[in-house]
DRENPA-3360 file (N, C-alpha, C; in nm, 2 decimals, always signed):
BEGIN
1 = MTIGEIKK = +9.65/+4.57/+2.56/+9.61/+4.52/+2.43/+9.84/+4.46/+2.42 ~ +9.75/+4.34/+2.39/+9.91/+4.30/+2.30/+9.86/+4.34/+2.17 ~ +9.97/+4.30/+2.16/+10.01/+4.37/+1.97/+9.92/+4.24/+1.87 ~ +9.94/+4.12/+1.95/+9.84/+4.01/+1.87/+9.71/+4.01/+1.91 ~ +9.63/+4.04/+2.03/+9.57/+4.15/+2.01/+9.46/+4.22/+1.96 ~ +9.56/+4.31/+1.92/+9.52/+4.42/+1.85/+9.53/+4.39/+1.68 ~ +9.60/+4.27/+1.65/+9.61/+4.29/+1.53/+9.41/+4.23/+1.48 ~ +9.43/+4.08/+1.60/+9.31/+4.03/+1.59/+9.19/+4.11/+1.56;
9 = LLAQGSVN = +9.21/+4.24/+1.64/+9.10/+4.35/+1.68/+9.08/+4.42/+1.50 ~ +9.20/+4.45/+1.47/+9.20/+4.52/+1.33/+9.15/+4.41/+1.21 ~ +9.17/+4.32/+1.20/+9.16/+4.25/+1.11/+9.00/+4.21/+1.14 ~ +8.97/+4.29/+1.19/+8.81/+4.24/+1.21/+8.72/+4.31/+1.09 ~ +8.82/+4.36/+1.08/+8.72/+4.52/+0.95/+8.70/+4.64/+1.02 ~ +8.57/+4.71/+1.04/+8.47/+4.83/+1.12/+8.56/+4.79/+1.27 ~ +8.67/+4.92/+1.31/+8.69/+4.97/+1.44/+8.61/+5.08/+1.53 ~ +8.56/+5.05/+1.64/+8.52/+5.25/+1.62/+8.58/+5.31/+1.68;
17 = HEDLKILE = +8.49/+5.47/+1.66/+8.62/+5.56/+1.68/+8.70/+5.53/+1.79 ~ +8.67/+5.55/+1.95/+8.75/+5.58/+2.04/+8.85/+5.47/+2.04 ~ +8.83/+5.30/+2.01/+8.85/+5.21/+1.99/+9.05/+5.23/+1.91 ~ +9.04/+5.32/+1.80/+9.13/+5.39/+1.71/+9.21/+5.56/+1.74 ~ +9.15/+5.57/+1.83/+9.18/+5.71/+1.90/+9.27/+5.68/+2.01 ~ +9.22/+5.55/+2.06/+9.35/+5.49/+2.21/+9.49/+5.38/+2.11 ~ +9.40/+5.34/+2.00/+9.56/+5.31/+1.91/+9.67/+5.39/+1.84 ~ +9.58/+5.53/+1.84/+9.69/+5.63/+1.75/+9.80/+5.72/+1.87;
25 = NDTRVGVQ = +9.72/+5.71/+1.95/+9.84/+5.71/+2.05/+9.90/+5.61/+2.12 ~ +9.93/+5.52/+2.09/+10.02/+5.36/+2.10/+10.15/+5.44/+2.10 ~ +10.27/+5.43/+2.15/+10.36/+5.41/+2.06/+10.42/+5.34/+2.03 ~ +10.40/+5.25/+2.05/+10.43/+5.14/+1.98/+10.49/+5.10/+1.82 ~ +10.56/+5.09/+1.79/+10.59/+5.08/+1.67/+10.50/+4.96/+1.57 ~ +10.55/+4.83/+1.61/+10.41/+4.73/+1.57/+10.27/+4.78/+1.58 ~ +10.22/+4.90/+1.66/+10.09/+4.88/+1.67/+10.04/+4.99/+1.56 ~ +10.20/+5.05/+1.53/+10.14/+5.16/+1.44/+10.18/+5.16/+1.30;
33 = KLLLSYHN = +10.22/+5.03/+1.30/+10.23/+4.94/+1.14/+10.12/+4.92/+1.13 ~ +10.05/+4.84/+1.24/+9.90/+4.77/+1.18/+9.76/+4.91/+1.16 ~ +9.79/+4.99/+1.23/+9.75/+5.07/+1.21/+9.67/+5.18/+1.09 ~ +9.87/+5.13/+0.97/+9.89/+5.19/+0.90/+9.85/+5.13/+0.75 ~ +9.86/+4.94/+0.80/+9.78/+4.87/+0.69/+9.60/+4.86/+0.72 ~ +9.57/+4.92/+0.84/+9.44/+4.88/+0.82/+9.34/+5.03/+0.81 ~ +9.45/+5.10/+0.82/+9.39/+5.26/+0.69/+9.36/+5.19/+0.54 ~ +9.52/+5.15/+0.52/+9.55/+5.13/+0.35/+9.42/+5.01/+0.33;
41 = RQQKLAKK = +9.34/+4.90/+0.39/+9.24/+4.85/+0.39/+9.17/+4.91/+0.34 ~ +9.15/+5.01/+0.43/+8.97/+5.05/+0.44/+8.97/+5.11/+0.32 ~ +9.08/+5.23/+0.32/+9.05/+5.28/+0.20/+9.05/+5.25/+0.04 ~ +9.10/+5.08/+0.05/+9.08/+5.00/-0.07/+8.92/+4.96/-0.09 ~ +8.87/+4.97/+0.01/+8.73/+4.86/+0.08/+8.58/+4.99/+0.02 ~ +8.66/+5.09/+0.10/+8.61/+5.26/+0.06/+8.58/+5.30/-0.10 ~ +8.72/+5.28/-0.15/+8.73/+5.33/-0.33/+8.62/+5.18/-0.37 ~ +8.67/+5.08/-0.39/+8.56/+4.97/-0.37/+8.42/+4.99/-0.38;
49 = KAAFIKRF = +8.36/+4.98/-0.31/+8.17/+5.02/-0.26/+8.21/+5.12/-0.36 ~ +8.22/+5.26/-0.34/+8.22/+5.35/-0.44/+8.17/+5.31/-0.54 ~ +8.30/+5.23/-0.64/+8.30/+5.20/-0.75/+8.17/+5.12/-0.77 ~ +8.15/+5.01/-0.66/+8.03/+4.91/-0.70/+7.90/+5.01/-0.70 ~ +7.86/+5.13/-0.67/+7.81/+5.19/-0.66/+7.76/+5.29/-0.74 ~ +7.88/+5.27/-0.83/+7.84/+5.39/-0.96/+7.82/+5.23/-1.09 ~ +7.84/+5.13/-1.04/+7.76/+5.03/-1.15/+7.67/+5.00/-1.12 ~ +7.63/+5.05/-1.05/+7.43/+5.08/-1.02/+7.36/+5.20/-1.11;
57 = AYEKTFWA = +7.46/+5.25/-1.17/+7.40/+5.38/-1.24/+7.27/+5.39/-1.35 ~ +7.36/+5.31/-1.45/+7.25/+5.20/-1.54/+7.09/+5.12/-1.48 ~ +7.15/+5.07/-1.37/+7.02/+4.98/-1.31/+6.94/+5.12/-1.24 ~ +6.96/+5.18/-1.22/+6.87/+5.29/-1.10/+6.80/+5.36/-1.25 ~ +6.82/+5.42/-1.32/+6.73/+5.48/-1.43/+6.59/+5.39/-1.47 ~ +6.64/+5.27/-1.47/+6.52/+5.16/-1.48/+6.41/+5.18/-1.39 ~ +6.52/+5.09/-1.22/+6.43/+5.12/-1.09/+6.36/+5.26/-1.07 ~ +6.40/+5.41/-1.09/+6.34/+5.50/-1.10/+6.24/+5.48/-1.15;
65 = KNKTVAGV = +6.16/+5.41/-1.29/+6.06/+5.41/-1.29/+5.98/+5.30/-1.30 ~ +6.05/+5.18/-1.21/+5.97/+5.14/-1.17/+5.99/+5.01/-1.24 ~ +6.03/+4.97/-1.34/+6.10/+4.88/-1.45/+6.20/+4.77/-1.38 ~ +6.18/+4.65/-1.43/+6.28/+4.57/-1.40/+6.37/+4.56/-1.54 ~ +6.48/+4.58/-1.47/+6.63/+4.58/-1.62/+6.70/+4.42/-1.60 ~ +6.70/+4.39/-1.68/+6.83/+4.26/-1.71/+6.96/+4.29/-1.71 ~ +7.07/+4.26/-1.71/+7.19/+4.23/-1.78/+7.24/+4.09/-1.82 ~ +7.29/+4.15/-1.94/+7.32/+4.03/-2.03/+7.46/+4.03/-2.11;
73 = DEVGRGPL = +7.53/+3.87/-2.08/+7.65/+3.91/-2.16/+7.71/+3.76/-2.19 ~ +7.82/+3.73/-2.23/+7.77/+3.60/-2.29/+7.99/+3.56/-2.24 ~ +7.98/+3.45/-2.32/+8.18/+3.38/-2.29/+8.14/+3.34/-2.47 ~ +8.29/+3.27/-2.43/+8.29/+3.18/-2.53/+8.32/+3.16/-2.68 ~ +8.33/+3.34/-2.74/+8.29/+3.35/-2.88/+8.51/+3.30/-2.95 ~ +8.59/+3.25/-2.90/+8.69/+3.25/-2.92/+8.73/+3.16/-2.94 ~ +8.71/+3.06/-2.84/+8.78/+2.93/-2.83/+8.73/+2.87/-2.96 ~ +8.83/+2.75/-2.99/+8.84/+2.66/-3.13/+8.67/+2.52/-3.03;
81 = AGPVVTAA = +8.70/+2.49/-2.93/+8.57/+2.39/-2.89/+8.47/+2.45/-2.81 ~ +8.32/+2.38/-2.77/+8.30/+2.40/-2.71/+8.21/+2.51/-2.71 ~ +8.09/+2.50/-2.67/+7.94/+2.57/-2.69/+7.99/+2.77/-2.69 ~ +7.90/+2.86/-2.75/+7.89/+2.99/-2.67/+7.79/+2.98/-2.54 ~ +7.84/+3.03/-2.44/+7.69/+3.05/-2.29/+7.71/+3.16/-2.29 ~ +7.57/+3.23/-2.26/+7.50/+3.36/-2.23/+7.45/+3.32/-2.05 ~ +7.44/+3.45/-2.05/+7.36/+3.49/-1.90/+7.29/+3.56/-1.90 ~ +7.16/+3.59/-1.91/+7.05/+3.74/-1.82/+7.08/+3.70/-1.68;
89 = VIIDDNFD = +7.12/+3.83/-1.57/+7.06/+3.83/-1.43/+7.02/+3.91/-1.43 ~ +6.90/+3.92/-1.36/+6.81/+4.05/-1.28/+6.86/+4.08/-1.10 ~ +6.91/+4.20/-1.13/+6.93/+4.28/-0.95/+6.84/+4.35/-0.88 ~ +6.83/+4.37/-0.80/+6.78/+4.52/-0.74/+6.87/+4.60/-0.66 ~ +6.81/+4.69/-0.60/+6.92/+4.73/-0.52/+6.95/+4.72/-0.39 ~ +6.92/+4.59/-0.34/+6.92/+4.47/-0.23/+7.10/+4.40/-0.28 ~ +7.09/+4.44/-0.38/+7.24/+4.33/-0.42/+7.34/+4.41/-0.40 ~ +7.39/+4.35/-0.32/+7.55/+4.38/-0.20/+7.66/+4.33/-0.24;
97 = LTDVNDSK = +7.68/+4.24/-0.30/+7.85/+4.17/-0.41/+7.93/+4.27/-0.44 ~ +7.98/+4.32/-0.33/+8.13/+4.47/-0.37/+8.25/+4.36/-0.50 ~ +8.24/+4.26/-0.40/+8.35/+4.22/-0.52/+8.31/+4.19/-0.64 ~ +8.17/+4.17/-0.73/+8.06/+4.12/-0.91/+8.13/+4.29/-0.99 ~ +8.19/+4.23/-1.12/+8.30/+4.31/-1.13/+8.30/+4.21/-1.25 ~ +8.35/+4.26/-1.38/+8.37/+4.23/-1.52/+8.47/+4.11/-1.48 ~ +8.44/+4.00/-1.53/+8.47/+3.85/-1.45/+8.62/+3.81/-1.52 ~ +8.68/+3.88/-1.59/+8.85/+3.90/-1.64/+8.84/+3.98/-1.59;
105 = KLSAKRRQ = +8.84/+4.04/-1.46/+8.91/+4.13/-1.36/+8.92/+4.05/-1.23 ~ +8.86/+3.93/-1.26/+8.90/+3.81/-1.13/+8.93/+3.65/-1.13 ~ +8.96/+3.63/-0.97/+9.06/+3.49/-1.04/+8.95/+3.40/-1.07 ~ +8.99/+3.28/-1.09/+8.91/+3.17/-1.07/+8.87/+3.10/-1.02 ~ +8.86/+3.12/-0.86/+8.91/+3.10/-0.77/+8.78/+3.20/-0.71 ~ +8.83/+3.31/-0.69/+8.69/+3.40/-0.64/+8.56/+3.41/-0.75 ~ +8.55/+3.33/-0.86/+8.49/+3.39/-0.98/+8.39/+3.26/-0.93 ~ +8.38/+3.08/-0.93/+8.34/+3.03/-0.81/+8.29/+3.04/-0.75;
113 = ELFPLILK = +8.40/+3.12/-0.63/+8.35/+3.18/-0.46/+8.21/+3.23/-0.50 ~ +8.15/+3.33/-0.62/+8.09/+3.42/-0.66/+8.00/+3.35/-0.72 ~ +7.96/+3.28/-0.80/+7.86/+3.22/-0.84/+7.74/+3.17/-0.77 ~ +7.80/+3.07/-0.66/+7.64/+3.09/-0.57/+7.61/+3.20/-0.52 ~ +7.69/+3.27/-0.50/+7.61/+3.38/-0.39/+7.54/+3.46/-0.53 ~ +7.55/+3.47/-0.66/+7.50/+3.60/-0.73/+7.36/+3.47/-0.71 ~ +7.33/+3.32/-0.75/+7.23/+3.27/-0.78/+7.12/+3.33/-0.68 ~ +7.24/+3.37/-0.60/+7.13/+3.36/-0.40/+7.05/+3.50/-0.40;
121 = EAVSVAIG = +7.18/+3.57/-0.43/+7.14/+3.71/-0.43/+7.02/+3.81/-0.53 ~ +7.05/+3.75/-0.71/+6.97/+3.83/-0.78/+6.81/+3.75/-0.76 ~ +6.74/+3.79/-0.83/+6.59/+3.82/-0.86/+6.51/+3.71/-0.93 ~ +6.61/+3.72/-1.09/+6.66/+3.62/-1.15/+6.76/+3.60/-1.19 ~ +6.78/+3.44/-1.27/+6.94/+3.41/-1.35/+6.88/+3.29/-1.43 ~ +6.92/+3.30/-1.58/+6.91/+3.25/-1.71/+7.03/+3.22/-1.75 ~ +7.01/+3.08/-1.77/+7.16/+3.02/-1.89/+7.10/+3.02/-2.05 ~ +7.16/+3.07/-2.14/+7.13/+3.07/-2.32/+7.26/+3.01/-2.34;
129 = LKSPQVID = +7.29/+2.85/-2.46/+7.39/+2.81/-2.48/+7.33/+2.78/-2.65 ~ +7.46/+2.79/-2.71/+7.45/+2.75/-2.86/+7.61/+2.65/-2.91 ~ +7.54/+2.52/-2.96/+7.61/+2.43/-2.95/+7.78/+2.47/-3.06 ~ +7.88/+2.39/-3.06/+7.92/+2.40/-3.13/+7.90/+2.35/-3.32 ~ +7.77/+2.30/-3.37/+7.73/+2.25/-3.47/+7.65/+2.39/-3.49 ~ +7.58/+2.49/-3.44/+7.46/+2.57/-3.48/+7.60/+2.70/-3.47 ~ +7.68/+2.71/-3.44/+7.76/+2.75/-3.44/+7.84/+2.79/-3.56 ~ +7.88/+2.66/-3.63/+7.95/+2.56/-3.75/+7.81/+2.60/-3.88;
137 = EINIYEAD = +7.74/+2.61/-3.81/+7.60/+2.64/-3.92/+7.52/+2.78/-3.94 ~ +7.53/+2.86/-3.87/+7.51/+3.03/-3.88/+7.63/+3.09/-3.86 ~ +7.67/+3.08/-3.80/+7.87/+3.16/-3.72/+7.84/+3.23/-3.63 ~ +7.97/+3.24/-3.56/+7.98/+3.27/-3.37/+7.87/+3.42/-3.37 ~ +7.83/+3.54/-3.47/+7.81/+3.64/-3.41/+7.67/+3.57/-3.40 ~ +7.59/+3.52/-3.53/+7.47/+3.50/-3.52/+7.43/+3.40/-3.38 ~ +7.53/+3.31/-3.35/+7.49/+3.21/-3.22/+7.51/+3.25/-3.10 ~ +7.56/+3.38/-3.10/+7.57/+3.42/-2.97/+7.49/+3.52/-2.96;
145 = RLAMAEAV = +7.41/+3.60/-3.03/+7.26/+3.66/-3.03/+7.22/+3.55/-2.98 ~ +7.15/+3.48/-3.06/+7.07/+3.37/-3.02/+7.05/+3.30/-2.88 ~ +7.17/+3.25/-2.80/+7.19/+3.27/-2.66/+7.17/+3.34/-2.62 ~ +7.21/+3.46/-2.62/+7.18/+3.58/-2.58/+6.98/+3.59/-2.51 ~ +6.92/+3.57/-2.64/+6.76/+3.56/-2.64/+6.69/+3.50/-2.57 ~ +6.83/+3.32/-2.60/+6.78/+3.24/-2.52/+6.77/+3.25/-2.38 ~ +6.87/+3.32/-2.36/+6.90/+3.31/-2.18/+6.76/+3.47/-2.15 ~ +6.75/+3.55/-2.22/+6.65/+3.63/-2.16/+6.51/+3.53/-2.15;
153 = KNLDVKPD = +6.49/+3.46/-2.24/+6.38/+3.37/-2.26/+6.34/+3.32/-2.13 ~ +6.41/+3.26/-2.06/+6.46/+3.17/-1.99/+6.45/+3.22/-1.84 ~ +6.45/+3.37/-1.81/+6.40/+3.42/-1.72/+6.28/+3.41/-1.68 ~ +6.31/+3.36/-1.49/+6.13/+3.39/-1.47/+6.09/+3.48/-1.46 ~ +6.12/+3.59/-1.43/+6.08/+3.70/-1.42/+6.07/+3.79/-1.54 ~ +6.04/+3.86/-1.61/+5.98/+3.86/-1.74/+6.09/+4.06/-1.73 ~ +6.15/+4.09/-1.75/+6.23/+4.23/-1.76/+6.15/+4.33/-1.88 ~ +6.18/+4.46/-1.82/+6.11/+4.54/-1.92/+6.19/+4.59/-2.03;
161 = ALLVDAMQ = +6.30/+4.57/-1.99/+6.46/+4.61/-2.06/+6.59/+4.58/-2.01 ~ +6.69/+4.55/-2.13/+6.78/+4.47/-2.14/+6.89/+4.55/-2.14 ~ +7.05/+4.56/-2.04/+7.15/+4.57/-2.06/+7.32/+4.52/-2.10 ~ +7.31/+4.57/-2.23/+7.36/+4.45/-2.27/+7.50/+4.45/-2.30 ~ +7.64/+4.38/-2.33/+7.73/+4.44/-2.35/+7.76/+4.43/-2.48 ~ +7.74/+4.52/-2.55/+7.82/+4.52/-2.73/+7.74/+4.44/-2.76 ~ +7.59/+4.44/-2.76/+7.52/+4.30/-2.81/+7.37/+4.37/-2.90 ~ +7.34/+4.33/-3.00/+7.20/+4.37/-3.01/+7.05/+4.21/-3.00;
169 = VPVQLPQV = +6.98/+4.15/-2.91/+6.96/+4.09/-2.87/+6.82/+4.09/-2.94 ~ +6.79/+3.96/-3.06/+6.70/+3.93/-3.11/+6.56/+3.88/-3.03 ~ +6.49/+4.03/-2.91/+6.39/+4.03/-2.88/+6.32/+4.15/-2.83 ~ +6.20/+4.14/-2.89/+6.11/+4.23/-2.87/+6.14/+4.34/-2.71 ~ +6.25/+4.37/-2.70/+6.24/+4.44/-2.56/+6.34/+4.62/-2.53 ~ +6.32/+4.67/-2.52/+6.45/+4.84/-2.52/+6.60/+4.77/-2.41 ~ +6.63/+4.83/-2.57/+6.85/+4.73/-2.46/+6.87/+4.90/-2.48 ~ +6.96/+4.87/-2.38/+7.06/+4.96/-2.39/+7.23/+4.88/-2.42;
177 = RLIKGDAK = +7.30/+4.93/-2.50/+7.44/+4.85/-2.56/+7.56/+4.93/-2.46 ~ +7.56/+4.89/-2.41/+7.75/+4.93/-2.41/+7.86/+4.85/-2.38 ~ +7.99/+4.95/-2.43/+8.07/+4.88/-2.45/+8.14/+4.89/-2.31 ~ +8.20/+4.74/-2.28/+8.31/+4.71/-2.21/+8.15/+4.73/-2.07 ~ +8.00/+4.65/-2.10/+7.95/+4.69/-1.99/+7.94/+4.64/-1.86 ~ +8.09/+4.54/-1.90/+8.08/+4.42/-1.78/+8.21/+4.49/-1.68 ~ +8.25/+4.61/-1.66/+8.32/+4.71/-1.60/+8.21/+4.83/-1.56 ~ +8.07/+4.83/-1.64/+7.94/+4.96/-1.68/+7.84/+4.91/-1.56;
185 = SNSIAAAS = +7.79/+4.79/-1.55/+7.71/+4.79/-1.51/+7.71/+4.63/-1.42 ~ +7.66/+4.64/-1.27/+7.63/+4.53/-1.15/+7.58/+4.44/-1.23 ~ +7.47/+4.45/-1.30/+7.42/+4.34/-1.39/+7.47/+4.26/-1.52 ~ +7.51/+4.33/-1.59/+7.63/+4.27/-1.70/+7.75/+4.25/-1.59 ~ +7.75/+4.27/-1.52/+7.92/+4.17/-1.47/+7.87/+4.11/-1.39 ~ +7.73/+4.07/-1.30/+7.71/+3.96/-1.23/+7.68/+3.82/-1.36 ~ +7.66/+3.87/-1.44/+7.61/+3.78/-1.62/+7.76/+3.78/-1.68 ~ +7.85/+3.81/-1.64/+7.94/+3.81/-1.70/+8.03/+3.70/-1.62;
193 = IVAKVFRD = +8.04/+3.63/-1.48/+8.07/+3.58/-1.40/+7.99/+3.42/-1.40 ~ +7.85/+3.49/-1.42/+7.78/+3.31/-1.43/+7.79/+3.30/-1.58 ~ +7.77/+3.34/-1.66/+7.85/+3.30/-1.78/+7.96/+3.23/-1.78 ~ +8.11/+3.29/-1.76/+8.20/+3.22/-1.72/+8.23/+3.10/-1.67 ~ +8.15/+3.09/-1.50/+8.17/+2.93/-1.47/+8.11/+2.82/-1.56 ~ +7.97/+2.90/-1.59/+7.94/+2.77/-1.65/+7.99/+2.73/-1.73 ~ +8.05/+2.82/-1.80/+8.13/+2.74/-1.92/+8.27/+2.64/-1.87 ~ +8.27/+2.76/-1.80/+8.43/+2.67/-1.73/+8.43/+2.53/-1.69;
201 = NLMADYAK = +8.31/+2.52/-1.61/+8.26/+2.40/-1.56/+8.22/+2.31/-1.61 ~ +8.14/+2.35/-1.78/+8.08/+2.25/-1.83/+8.24/+2.20/-1.94 ~ +8.33/+2.30/-2.01/+8.43/+2.25/-2.06/+8.51/+2.14/-1.93 ~ +8.48/+2.18/-1.78/+8.61/+2.08/-1.70/+8.48/+1.95/-1.75 ~ +8.40/+1.95/-1.74/+8.28/+1.77/-1.80/+8.34/+1.75/-1.90 ~ +8.40/+1.86/-2.02/+8.44/+1.77/-2.18/+8.57/+1.72/-2.14 ~ +8.68/+1.76/-2.04/+8.80/+1.70/-2.04/+8.80/+1.59/-1.98 ~ +8.72/+1.52/-1.89/+8.70/+1.36/-1.84/+8.70/+1.29/-1.99;
209 = IYPEYHFD = +8.59/+1.34/-2.06/+8.52/+1.32/-2.21/+8.64/+1.31/-2.30 ~ +8.71/+1.42/-2.28/+8.84/+1.42/-2.37/+9.01/+1.49/-2.29 ~ +9.07/+1.39/-2.25/+9.12/+1.44/-2.19/+9.24/+1.48/-2.21 ~ +9.28/+1.46/-2.32/+9.40/+1.44/-2.37/+9.41/+1.61/-2.50 ~ +9.27/+1.72/-2.41/+9.28/+1.83/-2.51/+9.32/+1.93/-2.39 ~ +9.30/+1.85/-2.23/+9.28/+1.93/-2.15/+9.17/+2.08/-2.07 ~ +9.07/+2.03/-2.15/+8.99/+2.14/-2.16/+8.98/+2.22/-2.03 ~ +8.99/+2.16/-1.92/+8.97/+2.23/-1.79/+9.07/+2.32/-1.78;
217 = ENAGYGTQ = +9.18/+2.31/-1.85/+9.23/+2.40/-1.81/+9.23/+2.51/-1.94 ~ +9.23/+2.51/-2.08/+9.24/+2.56/-2.13/+9.13/+2.61/-2.17 ~ +8.96/+2.60/-2.18/+8.82/+2.67/-2.19/+8.82/+2.57/-2.29 ~ +8.88/+2.55/-2.37/+8.89/+2.53/-2.53/+8.91/+2.63/-2.61 ~ +9.02/+2.71/-2.57/+9.04/+2.83/-2.65/+9.21/+2.75/-2.67 ~ +9.27/+2.81/-2.78/+9.42/+2.74/-2.83/+9.52/+2.81/-2.80 ~ +9.50/+2.72/-2.73/+9.67/+2.69/-2.62/+9.74/+2.59/-2.72 ~ +9.87/+2.61/-2.67/+10.01/+2.55/-2.72/+9.97/+2.39/-2.74;
225 = AHLQALAK = +9.94/+2.37/-2.58/+9.92/+2.17/-2.54/+9.80/+2.17/-2.62 ~ +9.65/+2.27/-2.65/+9.54/+2.25/-2.71/+9.61/+2.19/-2.84 ~ +9.69/+2.29/-2.93/+9.68/+2.31/-3.08/+9.82/+2.20/-3.04 ~ +9.90/+2.12/-3.01/+9.96/+2.01/-3.03/+9.84/+1.92/-2.98 ~ +9.69/+1.86/-2.90/+9.68/+1.79/-2.90/+9.59/+1.71/-3.04 ~ +9.54/+1.84/-3.11/+9.44/+1.89/-3.19/+9.54/+1.79/-3.36 ~ +9.66/+1.86/-3.28/+9.78/+1.79/-3.45/+9.75/+1.63/-3.43 ~ +9.76/+1.59/-3.33/+9.83/+1.44/-3.30/+9.68/+1.37/-3.26;
233 = YGPTLIHR = +9.59/+1.43/-3.24/+9.45/+1.32/-3.23/+9.34/+1.36/-3.38 ~ +9.33/+1.47/-3.38/+9.24/+1.54/-3.46/+9.14/+1.61/-3.41 ~ +9.00/+1.66/-3.46/+8.90/+1.74/-3.37/+8.82/+1.63/-3.28 ~ +8.75/+1.64/-3.23/+8.65/+1.58/-3.13/+8.55/+1.68/-3.21 ~ +8.41/+1.60/-3.10/+8.29/+1.64/-3.17/+8.22/+1.73/-3.11 ~ +8.29/+1.81/-3.07/+8.29/+1.96/-3.00/+8.37/+2.03/-3.03 ~ +8.43/+2.02/-3.12/+8.51/+2.10/-3.19/+8.44/+2.22/-3.28 ~ +8.45/+2.32/-3.30/+8.34/+2.41/-3.44/+8.45/+2.46/-3.54;
241 = KTFAPVNS = +8.39/+2.33/-3.63/+8.42/+2.31/-3.76/+8.52/+2.44/-3.89 ~ +8.43/+2.51/-3.85/+8.46/+2.64/-3.95/+8.57/+2.75/-3.86 ~ +8.60/+2.67/-3.76/+8.73/+2.78/-3.64/+8.87/+2.73/-3.74 ~ +8.96/+2.82/-3.82/+9.13/+2.78/-3.79/+9.14/+2.76/-3.63 ~ +9.23/+2.61/-3.69/+9.30/+2.57/-3.75/+9.22/+2.42/-3.79 ~ +9.11/+2.41/-3.73/+9.00/+2.28/-3.67/+8.97/+2.30/-3.82 ~ +8.95/+2.38/-3.92/+8.88/+2.39/-4.08/+8.95/+2.30/-4.14 ~ +9.10/+2.32/-4.16/+9.16/+2.23/-4.21/+9.13/+2.12/-4.18;
249 = FYK = +9.10/+2.06/-4.09/+9.09/+1.84/-4.13/+8.97/+1.82/-4.21 ~ +8.92/+1.91/-4.27/+8.77/+1.95/-4.33/+8.79/+1.95/-4.43 ~ +8.90/+1.97/-4.51/+8.90/+2.02/-4.68/+8.95/+1.92/-4.75;
% end
């Protein structure tokens, strides 16, 4: 085989034992470099898969009792503009998207790619949302909790329990609260991705209405460009009036 052919073979993924033996006995330097890269990739994949399987631990405690559990997470507590968005996601043991992890550890491109795959593989997915007006009225923490409850109630499969990233959802269901839960549970990780992509897409739509603020780039967070636009043009209808420095326009 030529080195080009070997490169294609190893790029396909898992290679059978017999072919690997033949390649290991190949004395060409280029072949040995390709083999080293192949083994490094396989080790990384094995490590990723092991971590993915480990993140099923909390779900498995419910599945063992034949119970359905939903992961719940939120995004958008800190921005100066836009709603807080939550997601509730139910998965089962057929869920095999090993790249699903804490949304903050993934690129925007990978989150967008995973979003439709999660919708396809999950048992049920739902969104909850509370507007800037509700946030201003009852505060961000309570708005966040109500949005989480809304997401859970919007599921078309009723869960027996919830796995929640550090919050208490105001619904009558058993709940396991996990600090940094999106790094510990695949259900919560999937919810974090769904919520993040949904909100980012929504803010990109708002950017078409309010182009001066570049919401498609900052998602409503207080970047320098956002603050400069706020100072020049004043707040929009989607800004949170109770958040500094937006609140200085209403004094």
